[in-house]
C-alpha positions in Angstrom: -128.7 107.8 133.4 -128.9 104.0 134.2 -126.1 102.0 132.7 -123.8 105.0 132.3 -120.1 104.6 132.5 -118.4 105.8 135.8 -115.5 108.2 135.9 -112.2 106.5 135.2 -108.6 107.9 135.0 -108.0 106.5 131.5 -111.0 108.2 129.9 -110.1 110.5 127.0 -112.3 113.3 128.4 -111.4 115.8 125.8 -112.4 113.6 122.9 -115.5 112.4 124.6 -116.5 116.0 125.3 -115.9 117.1 121.7 -117.9 114.2 120.4 -120.9 114.7 122.5 -120.9 118.4 122.0 -121.0 117.9 118.3 -124.1 115.8 118.8 -125.6 118.4 121.1 -124.8 121.2 118.5 -126.7 119.6 115.6 -129.7 119.0 117.8 -129.6 122.6 119.1 -129.0 124.0 115.6 -132.1 122.3 114.2 -134.3 124.0 116.7 -133.7 127.4 115.0 -131.7 126.8 111.7 -134.8 126.0 109.7 -136.7 129.2 110.8 -135.2 131.6 108.2 -135.6 129.0 105.5 -139.3 128.5 106.0 -140.4 131.1 103.3 -138.2 129.4 100.8 -139.6 125.9 101.7 -143.1 127.3 101.5 -142.7 128.3 97.9 -140.7 125.2 96.9 -143.1 122.8 98.6 -146.3 124.7 97.6 -147.4 125.1 101.2 -149.5 127.8 102.9 -148.1 129.9 105.7 -149.8 128.0 108.4 -148.9 124.6 106.9 -145.2 125.3 106.6 -145.0 125.7 110.4 -145.6 122.0 110.7 -141.9 121.7 109.8 -141.2 123.3 113.2 -144.0 121.8 115.3 -143.6 118.2 114.1 -139.9 118.3 115.3 -140.9 119.8 118.7 -143.8 117.4 119.2 -141.7 114.4 118.4 -139.0 115.5 120.8 -141.6 116.2 123.5 -143.1 112.7 123.1 -139.8 110.8 122.9 -137.6 112.6 125.5 -139.2 111.0 128.6 -138.3 107.6 127.1 -134.5 108.4 127.4 -134.0 107.0 130.9 -135.9 103.7 130.2 -134.1 103.2 126.8 -130.7 103.7 128.4 -131.6 101.3 131.2 -132.8 98.7 128.7 -130.2 98.9 125.9 -127.2 100.8 127.4 -126.3 104.5 127.2 -123.7 104.2 124.5 -126.0 102.2 122.2 -128.8 104.7 122.6 -126.4 107.6 121.9 -125.1 105.9 118.7 -128.6 105.1 117.5 -129.8 108.7 118.3 -126.9 110.4 116.4 -127.1 108.0 113.4 -130.9 108.2 113.2 -130.8 112.0 113.5 -128.2 112.3 110.7 -130.2 110.0 108.4 -133.4 111.9 109.1 -131.5 115.1 108.2 -130.7 113.6 104.8 -134.4 112.7 104.3 -135.4 116.3 105.2 -133.0 117.6 102.5 -134.3 115.2 99.9 -138.0 115.9 100.6 -140.1 116.8 97.6 -143.4 117.6 99.3 -144.8 119.0 102.6 -145.8 115.5 103.8 -142.4 114.1 103.2 -140.5 116.9 105.1 -143.0 116.9 108.0 -142.5 113.1 108.4 -138.7 113.5 108.1 -138.7 116.3 110.7 -140.8 114.1 113.0 -138.1 111.4 112.7 -135.5 114.0 113.5 -137.4 114.9 116.6 -137.7 111.2 117.6 -134.0 110.5 117.3 -132.8 113.9 118.5 -134.9 113.9 121.7 -132.3 112.0 123.7 -129.2 113.9 122.5 -129.4 116.8 124.9 -130.2 114.9 128.1 -127.7 112.1 127.1 -124.9 114.6 126.5 -125.6 116.2 129.9 -125.5 112.8 131.6 -122.3 111.7 129.9 -120.5 114.9 130.9 -121.6 114.5 134.5 -120.5 110.8 134.4 -117.0 111.3 133.0 -116.1 114.3 135.3 -115.6 114.2 139.1 -118.1 116.1 141.2 -115.7 119.0 141.8 -115.7 119.6 138.0 -119.4 119.3 137.4 -119.8 123.1 137.3 -117.2 123.5 134.6 -118.7 120.6 132.7 -122.2 122.1 132.8 -120.8 125.5 131.7 -119.3 123.8 128.6 -122.6 121.9 128.0 -124.6 125.1 128.4 -122.5 126.9 125.9 -123.0 124.1 123.4 -126.8 124.2 123.9 -126.8 128.0 123.2 -124.9 127.7 119.9 -128.2 126.8 118.3 -130.1 130.0 119.0 -126.9 132.1 118.2 -125.6 130.4 115.0 -128.8 128.8 113.8 -130.5 131.8 112.1 -127.3 133.2 110.6 -126.0 129.9 109.3 -129.5 128.9 108.0 -129.9 132.2 106.2 -126.4 132.0 104.6 -126.9 128.4 103.4 -130.4 129.2 102.0 -129.1 132.3 100.1 -125.8 130.9 99.0 -126.9 127.4 98.1 -130.4 126.1 98.8 -132.7 125.5 101.8 -132.0 121.8 101.6 -128.4 122.5 102.8 -129.9 123.6 106.1 -130.4 119.9 106.7 -127.4 118.5 104.8 -125.0 120.4 107.0 -125.8 117.9 109.7 -124.3 115.0 107.8 -120.5 115.8 108.3 -121.1 117.0 111.9 -123.2 113.9 112.7 -120.6 111.6 111.1 -117.8 113.0 113.3 -119.9 112.8 116.4 -120.9 109.2 115.6 -117.3 108.2 115.2 -116.2 109.9 118.4 -118.9 108.3 120.5 -118.2 104.9 119.1 -114.4 105.3 119.5 -114.1 107.0 122.9 -117.1 106.4 125.1 -116.8 103.1 127.0 -119.7 100.7 126.8 -121.6 99.6 129.9 -123.9 96.7 130.5 -127.6 97.6 130.5 -129.1 97.5 134.0 -132.6 96.4 132.9 -134.0 97.5 136.2 -136.8 99.8 135.1 -140.3 98.8 133.9 -141.9 100.7 131.1 -145.4 102.0 131.5 -146.7 101.3 128.0 -150.3 102.5 128.7 -149.2 105.8 130.3 -146.8 106.5 127.4 -149.5 105.7 124.8 -152.2 107.9 126.3 -149.8 110.8 126.8 -148.5 110.5 123.2 -152.1 110.3 121.8 -153.1 113.4 123.8 -150.1 115.4 122.6 -150.7 114.3 119.0 -154.5 115.1 119.1 -153.8 118.6 120.7 -151.2 119.5 118.0 -153.5 118.3 115.1 -156.4 120.3 116.6 -154.3 123.5 116.8 -152.5 123.0 113.5 -155.6 122.2 111.4 -158.3 124.0 113.4 -158.1 127.3 111.5 -158.3 125.7 108.0 -161.1 123.4 109.1 -163.1 126.3 110.6 -162.6 124.9 114.0 -165.6 123.1 115.5 -167.6 123.5 112.4 -165.5 120.5 111.2 -166.0 116.9 112.1 -162.2 116.4 112.2 -161.8 119.0 114.9 -164.5 117.4 117.0 -162.8 114.0 116.6 -159.4 115.4 117.7 -161.0 117.2 120.7 -162.8 114.1 121.9 -159.6 112.0 121.4 -157.7 114.6 123.4 -160.3 114.5 126.3 -160.5 110.7 126.4 -156.6 110.3 126.3 -156.2 112.9 129.2 -158.9 111.2 131.2 -157.4 107.8 130.8 -153.9 109.1 131.6 -155.2 110.8 134.8 -157.1 107.7 136.0 -154.2 105.4 135.1 -151.7 107.6 137.0 -153.9 107.9 140.1 -154.6 104.1 140.3 -151.0 103.0 140.0 -148.5 103.0 142.9 -146.3 106.1 143.2 -143.3 105.9 140.9 -144.8 103.1 138.8 -146.6 105.1 136.2 -145.2 107.1 133.3 -146.0 110.3 135.1 -145.1 110.3 138.8 -148.0 112.2 140.5 -145.9 112.9 143.5 -144.3 115.7 141.5 -147.6 117.6 141.7 -147.3 117.8 145.5 -144.3 120.2 145.1 -145.7 123.7 144.7 -142.5 125.1 143.3 -142.2 122.4 140.7 -145.8 122.9 139.6 -145.3 126.7 139.3 -142.1 125.9 137.4 -144.1 123.8 134.9 -146.5 126.7 134.3 -143.7 129.2 133.7 -141.7 126.8 131.5 -144.7 126.4 129.2 -145.0 130.2 128.9 -141.3 130.6 128.2 -141.5 127.9 125.5 -144.5 129.5 124.0 -143.0 133.0 123.8 -139.4 131.9 122.8 -140.3 129.7 119.9 -143.4 131.6 118.7 -141.3 134.8 118.4 -138.5 133.0 116.6 -141.1 131.5 114.2 -142.8 134.8 113.4 -140.0 137.2 113.0 -138.1 135.6 110.0 -141.4 135.2 108.0 -142.3 138.8 108.8 -138.9 140.1 107.7 -138.7 138.1 104.5 -142.4 138.0 103.5 -143.3 141.6 104.2 -140.1 143.5 104.1 -138.1 141.7 101.5 -135.1 140.8 103.7 -132.8 138.1 102.2 -132.6 135.0 104.3 -129.0 135.8 105.3 -129.8 139.3 106.6 -132.9 138.0 108.4 -130.7 135.5 110.1 -128.1 138.1 111.1 -130.7 140.5 112.7 -132.4 137.7 114.7 -129.2 136.0 115.9 -128.3 138.7 118.6 -131.3 137.4 120.6 -129.2 134.2 121.3 -126.2 136.4 122.3 -128.4 138.2 124.8 -129.5 134.9 126.3 -126.0 133.6 126.7 -124.7 136.9 128.2 -127.5 137.0 130.8 -127.0 133.3 131.7 -123.4 133.9 132.4 -124.3 136.6 134.9 -127.4 135.1 136.5 -125.5 131.8 137.3 -123.5 133.8 139.9 -126.6 135.5 141.3 -128.7 132.4 141.9 -128.5 131.5 145.6 -127.6 135.1 146.5 -130.7 136.9 145.2 -134.3 135.8 145.6 -135.2 133.9 142.5 -138.5 135.7 142.4 -136.7 139.0 141.9 -134.6 137.5 139.1 -137.7 136.0 137.4 -139.6 139.3 137.7 -136.8 141.2 136.0 -136.5 138.5 133.3 -140.2 138.3 132.5 -140.5 142.1 132.6 -137.7 142.5 130.1 -139.3 139.9 127.9 -142.6 141.7 128.1 -140.9 145.0 127.3 -139.3 143.5 124.2 -142.7 142.2 123.0 -144.2 145.6 123.6 -141.5 147.1 121.4 -142.3 144.5 118.7 -146.0 145.4 118.9 -145.0 148.9 117.8 -143.6 147.7 114.5 -144.6 149.2 111.2 -143.8 148.4 107.6 -140.8 150.8 107.8 -138.2 149.3 110.1 -134.5 149.8 110.4 -132.2 146.8 111.3 -131.7 148.2 114.8 -135.4 148.1 115.3 -135.2 144.4 115.0 -131.9 143.8 116.7 -132.5 145.6 120.0 -135.8 144.1 121.0 -134.3 140.7 120.2 -131.3 141.4 122.4 -133.6 142.6 125.2 -135.8 139.5 124.9 -132.7 137.3 124.9 -131.5 138.9 128.1 -134.9 138.5 129.7 -135.3 134.9 128.7 -131.7 134.2 130.0 -132.6 135.7 133.3 -135.6 133.3 133.4 -134.0 130.0 132.4 -131.6 129.3 135.2 -133.6 130.8 138.2 -136.8 129.0 137.0 -135.1 125.6 136.8 -133.4 126.2 140.1 -136.7 127.1 141.8 -138.4 124.1 140.3 -135.7 121.5 141.1 -134.0 122.5 144.3 -137.0 121.5 146.5 -137.4 118.1 144.8 -136.0 115.0 146.4 -132.9 113.8 144.5 -134.6 110.6 143.5 -137.4 112.6 141.9 -135.2 114.8 139.7 -134.8 112.4 136.8 -138.6 112.1 136.3 -139.0 115.8 137.1 -136.5 116.9 134.4 -138.2 114.7 131.7 -141.7 116.2 132.5 -140.3 119.7 132.7 -138.8 119.4 129.2 -142.0 117.8 128.0 -144.1 120.7 129.2 -141.7 123.3 127.8 -141.8 121.6 124.4 -145.6 121.3 124.4 -145.7 125.1 125.3 -143.4 125.7 122.3 -145.6 123.7 119.8 -148.8 125.2 121.1 -147.4 128.7 121.0 -146.3 128.3 117.3 -149.6 126.8 116.3 -151.6 129.5 118.1 -149.7 132.5 116.7 -150.0 131.1 113.2 -153.7 130.4 113.6 -154.2 134.0 114.9 -152.1 135.4 112.1 -154.1 133.7 109.4 -157.4 134.7 111.0 -156.4 138.3 111.8 -155.1 138.9 108.2 -158.6 138.1 107.0 -160.2 140.3 109.6 -157.9 143.2 109.1 -158.3 142.9 105.3 -162.0 143.1 105.5 -161.9 146.0 107.9 -159.5 148.0 105.6 -161.5 147.2 102.5 -164.6 148.9 104.0 -162.8 152.2 103.6 -162.2 151.7 99.9 -165.2 153.5 98.4 -165.9 156.6 96.3 -166.7 158.6 99.4 -163.2 158.3 100.7 -161.4 161.6 99.8 -158.0 159.9 99.9 -158.9 157.9 96.8 -159.4 161.2 94.9 -155.8 162.4 95.7 -153.8 162.7 92.5 -150.8 161.0 94.2 -152.9 158.0 95.0 -154.6 157.8 91.6 -151.2 158.1 90.0 -150.1 154.9 91.7 -153.3 152.8 91.7 -155.1 154.4 88.8 -158.7 155.7 88.9 -160.1 152.2 88.2 -159.6 149.1 86.2 -158.3 145.7 86.9 -154.6 146.7 87.2 -155.3 149.4 89.7 -157.6 147.2 91.8 -155.0 144.5 91.9 -152.3 146.8 93.1 -154.6 148.3 95.7 -155.6 144.8 96.9 -151.9 143.8 97.2 -151.2 146.9 99.4 -154.3 146.3 101.6 -153.1 142.7 102.1 -149.6 143.9 103.0 -151.0 146.3 105.6 -153.4 143.7 106.9 -150.6 141.2 107.3 -148.5 143.7 109.3 -151.5 144.4 111.6 -151.9 140.6 112.1 -148.2 140.3 113.1 -148.7 143.2 115.5 -151.7 141.5 117.1 -149.6 138.4 117.7 -146.9 140.4 119.4 -149.6 142.1 121.5 -151.0 138.7 122.5 -147.6 137.4 123.6 -146.9 140.6 125.5 -150.2 140.3 127.4 -149.6 136.6 128.2 -146.1 137.4 129.5 -147.3 140.4 131.5 -150.2 138.3 133.0 -147.9 135.6 134.5 -145.7 138.1 136.5 -148.0 138.3 139.5 -148.1 134.5 139.6 -144.4 134.5 140.5 -145.6 135.0 144.1 -146.6 131.3 144.1 -142.9 130.4 144.1 -141.4 129.9 147.5 -137.9 131.4 147.9 -135.0 129.1 148.4 -131.3 130.0 149.0 -130.1 126.5 148.4 -127.4 126.3 145.8 -128.7 124.5 142.6 -127.5 121.2 141.6 -125.5 121.6 138.3 -127.7 119.3 136.4 -130.9 120.9 137.6 -129.5 124.4 136.9 -129.5 123.6 133.1 -132.6 121.5 133.0 -134.7 124.3 131.5 -132.6 124.3 128.3 -133.2 120.6 127.5 
């Protein structure tokens, strides 16, 4: 990062590390901690199932838009100042999330969280590299990677416990004491440095990219309830998306290399382009699954938020375990082999989820989660290694920002798509099942069935409709898992596009996939 402090013997590296890891932890936690609280927020804020996911997607989209600004902001105002503003703003936005009284308020507060939190992960990585000599970069990145993985591990469990024991609002209030400690440590121990002010900001490129991302997300989030292209709003969003992308492409092509918001020279690297494709798929599968599973467990199967968090947390343990192993294999084993194994395990876990029924044991939830976590861990590091080791060093800063941007877009698109398909398929399955409810169906004459639902009347019809809705919802969840399974399976042959490299990964590049 421009303007960063250089290693010095009098730095209190322990306190700096603790301070920045606290900042990293609250950002990583907020990627997953709210998932298990969504059903409670939905009821409290009077939101539909597809609307409440805006709490997740607004955070992801804001992070995706703002993260590429990190380098320019540090160059302009200084790394320490941006770190302080990011932590302070994120903590304040967390308070606003906890105080929100409507869906609009919490979506806006989560958007602010994403804006301020976008810089925390890349800044913490940069500071750790700055304060440690090169021979300790590997150890520093190991510490950083562990901090980033705390979110997927502790997030669901902590979020479930806070929701059940107190209230869903404490999912956000918990950030206040952690953020305050991080803010004090950064202010006290990180030395300031004069801003370099050497970079020029491409305002037009940033504006068109932001507009395109916003239009795409609005189209996906609101398309289902607007009946897609039967609505004027959807057409406006689609046209706005097309125009923004066209202007961004033209603007990028006409400006000199390295002078636009997106450096088109990155597209000349086949491995990097392939890495972007797979990063989007990983983001889609990872976040969509973690958004679907808690709502399925709590909404359909009556799991308390705490138990839902406990049975989904092992996925994070699986990811951390496989990352510890795969870090030693990269450079020794063809990355395409590691990626094939990782994507295959991920696909297998999604196939297991597609076999779910309304009768599930806790182990039926835990084991597919662990397998998926191991698979995604085997993908993270080799994928970033393949994408970045063939890039010139001066291209890695821009490459990392775009890589993170694409993964975040994949995440938000994935969440929006699975929720749109869920809403639609519930209606389709409900209509299909209802066709079988007629007097010619011998099942309805069964004394056991009539004892439960009655032989007629409003009460019996209401009970029967509730059961049909429950079955239809389960079928819709299964359809979503099938869709993600097929997408994951379909990308495996495309791994042949990656050119093998036995170069040892740069420590910063090795963890870029997790930003």
